[in-house]
C-alpha positions in Angstrom: -42.3 9.3 9.3 -43.7 5.8 9.3 -41.6 4.9 6.1 -38.5 6.3 7.8 -39.1 4.2 10.9 -39.5 1.1 8.8 -36.3 1.8 6.8 -34.5 2.5 10.1 -35.7 -0.8 11.5 -34.5 -2.7 8.3 -31.1 -1.0 8.6 -30.7 -1.8 12.3 -31.8 -5.4 11.6 -29.3 -5.8 8.9 -26.5 -4.3 11.1 -27.5 -6.8 13.9 -27.2 -9.7 11.5 -23.8 -8.6 10.4 -22.7 -8.2 14.0 -23.8 -11.8 14.8 -21.9 -13.1 11.7 -18.8 -11.2 12.8 -18.8 -12.8 16.2 -18.3 -16.3 14.8 -21.9 -17.3 14.7 -21.1 -19.4 11.6 -19.6 -21.9 14.0 -23.1 -22.7 15.3 -24.1 -23.9 11.9 -21.4 -26.5 11.6 -22.9 -30.0 11.9 -21.3 -32.1 14.6 -20.0 -34.7 12.0 -18.2 -31.9 10.2 -16.9 -30.4 13.4 -15.2 -33.7 14.3 -13.4 -34.1 11.0 -9.6 -34.3 11.4 -7.1 -32.9 8.9 -5.3 -35.8 7.3 -2.5 -33.3 6.5 -2.1 -31.6 9.9 1.4 -30.6 10.8 3.0 -32.1 7.7 5.7 -29.7 6.4 4.9 -30.5 2.7 1.2 -29.8 3.2 1.9 -26.6 5.1 4.2 -25.4 2.3 1.6 -26.3 -0.3 -1.2 -24.7 1.7 0.9 -21.5 1.9 1.0 -21.3 -1.9 -2.7 -22.0 -2.2 -3.3 -19.3 0.5 -1.2 -16.8 -1.4 -3.2 -17.5 -4.6 -6.7 -17.6 -3.1 -6.8 -16.0 0.4 -4.2 -13.4 0.8 -5.9 -10.7 -1.2 -8.7 -10.6 1.5 -7.0 -11.9 4.6 -3.5 -10.3 4.1 -0.2 -11.8 3.2 0.4 -12.7 6.8 -3.2 -13.8 7.4 -3.6 -11.0 10.0 -6.7 -9.6 8.2 -7.3 -6.7 5.9 -9.9 -4.0 6.3 -13.1 -5.8 7.4 -11.7 -9.2 6.5 -10.9 -11.1 9.7 -7.5 -12.2 10.9 -7.0 -16.0 10.4 -4.6 -15.8 13.3 -7.3 -14.8 15.8 -8.0 -17.0 18.8 -11.4 -17.9 17.3 -9.9 -19.3 14.1 -6.8 -20.8 15.7 -9.0 -22.6 18.3 -11.6 -23.7 15.7 -11.4 -27.4 14.8 -10.0 -28.3 11.5 -13.4 -29.7 10.6 -15.1 -26.4 11.4 -12.7 -24.5 9.1 -13.1 -27.1 6.4 -16.9 -26.6 6.6 -16.4 -22.9 6.2 -14.2 -23.3 3.2 -16.7 -25.6 1.6 -19.8 -23.5 2.4 -18.5 -20.0 2.7 -20.1 -17.2 4.6 -21.5 -15.0 1.9 -23.1 -12.3 4.1 -19.5 -11.6 5.4 -18.0 -11.8 1.9 -16.4 -15.2 2.4 -16.9 -17.2 -0.9 -17.3 -20.9 -1.0 -14.1 -22.8 -2.0 -15.9 -26.0 -2.7 -14.4 -26.0 -6.2 -10.9 -26.4 -4.8 -10.0 -30.1 -4.5 -10.5 -31.4 -0.9 -6.7 -32.0 -0.4 -6.0 -28.3 -1.2 -8.5 -27.2 1.4 -6.9 -29.4 4.0 -3.5 -27.9 3.0 -4.9 -24.4 3.5 -6.0 -25.4 7.0 -2.6 -27.0 7.8 -1.0 -23.7 6.7 -3.4 -21.5 8.7 -3.0 -23.6 11.9 0.8 -23.5 11.5 0.8 -19.7 11.8 -0.6 -19.7 15.3 -2.4 -16.7 16.9 -1.2 -13.2 16.7 1.0 -12.2 19.6 -0.7 -9.8 22.0 0.6 -6.2 21.5 2.0 -6.1 25.1 4.0 -9.3 24.5 5.5 -8.0 21.2 6.3 -4.6 22.8 8.0 -6.4 25.7 10.0 -8.5 23.3 11.2 -5.3 21.5 12.6 -3.9 24.8 14.7 -7.0 25.6 18.4 -6.7 24.9 19.8 -8.8 22.2 
């Protein structure tokens, strides 16, 4: 019984760690200097288009073609991601979040990582379900 209790405690502890990671706790690990970094390619149409191609090649298989998430992989159109600073997202791309399955993309050249961020930010957040339902009922 004691071994079962220990195993249960380990499982619960692991689940708690995953819950903390899922709630954006990685943001707390971003150093202030990285948090303040600005995307030199923000809102540039060419960078957004290039970032879309890089996203398709490297990110879409986990985050979905439209970046709305897939399975346990989070939506990049969530409020949390869309309100994260460019520097915070850049830090995540460089460092990854291996406990949640996010690899490091440090091997990608820095300009490509900034292009991905420009693309993700250009998507904006998902529309709330109520808003999209209301839009569907409006006459054309």
